[in-house]
C-alpha positions in Angstrom: 7.8 9.5 -23.5 6.2 12.9 -23.5 6.9 15.3 -20.6 3.3 15.1 -19.4 3.6 11.3 -19.1 6.9 11.6 -17.1 5.2 14.1 -14.8 2.4 11.7 -14.2 4.8 8.9 -13.3 6.6 11.2 -10.9 3.3 11.8 -9.0 3.1 8.2 -7.8 3.5 7.8 -4.1 6.1 5.4 -2.6 3.5 2.7 -2.0 2.2 3.1 -5.6 5.7 2.6 -6.8 5.9 -0.6 -4.7 2.7 -1.8 -6.3 4.0 -0.7 -9.7 7.2 -2.7 -9.3 5.3 -5.8 -8.7 2.8 -5.1 -11.5 5.8 -4.9 -13.8 6.9 -8.3 -12.7 3.5 -9.7 -13.6 2.2 -10.3 -10.1 -1.5 -10.6 -9.4 -3.3 -8.4 -7.0 -3.4 -11.3 -4.5 0.4 -11.8 -4.8 1.1 -8.1 -4.5 -1.1 -8.0 -1.3 0.8 -10.9 0.2 4.2 -9.4 -0.7 3.3 -6.0 0.8 1.3 -7.3 3.7 -1.9 -5.5 2.8 -5.4 -6.6 1.6 -6.3 -7.2 -2.0 -8.7 -4.4 -1.7 -5.9 -2.0 -0.8 -3.8 -3.2 -3.7 -6.8 -2.6 -6.1 -7.2 0.9 -4.8 -3.5 1.6 -5.3 -3.9 0.2 -8.9 -6.9 2.5 -9.5 -4.8 5.5 -8.4 -1.9 4.4 -10.6 -4.1 4.0 -13.6 -5.7 7.4 -13.0 -2.4 9.2 -12.5 -0.9 7.5 -15.6 -4.1 8.0 -17.7 -4.0 4.2 -18.3 -7.2 2.2 -18.9 -5.6 -1.1 -18.1 -2.6 -2.9 -16.5 -0.7 -3.3 -19.8 -0.7 0.5 -20.5 0.3 1.3 -17.0 3.2 -1.1 -17.1 4.4 0.3 -20.4 4.3 3.8 -19.0 6.1 2.8 -15.8 8.8 0.9 -17.8 9.3 3.8 -20.1 9.7 6.2 -17.2 12.2 3.9 -15.5 14.2 3.5 -18.7 14.3 7.3 -19.1 15.7 7.7 -15.6 12.6 8.7 -13.6 
């Protein structure tokens, strides 16, 4: 993973990491909302922020970048 991509992953907030963890497990926005005790709208807003910070156009790209960062120790 390029340094720029690692930096973007490090910019995620704690709550965005919580959402990311569940995204990586394949959970739906509805399941993530239930798990975290927030609304689906809130989860979708977190997902938008995650995608923007990771320069990802979709869930799959975001998950790949998150998993790469975790594997590299970030």
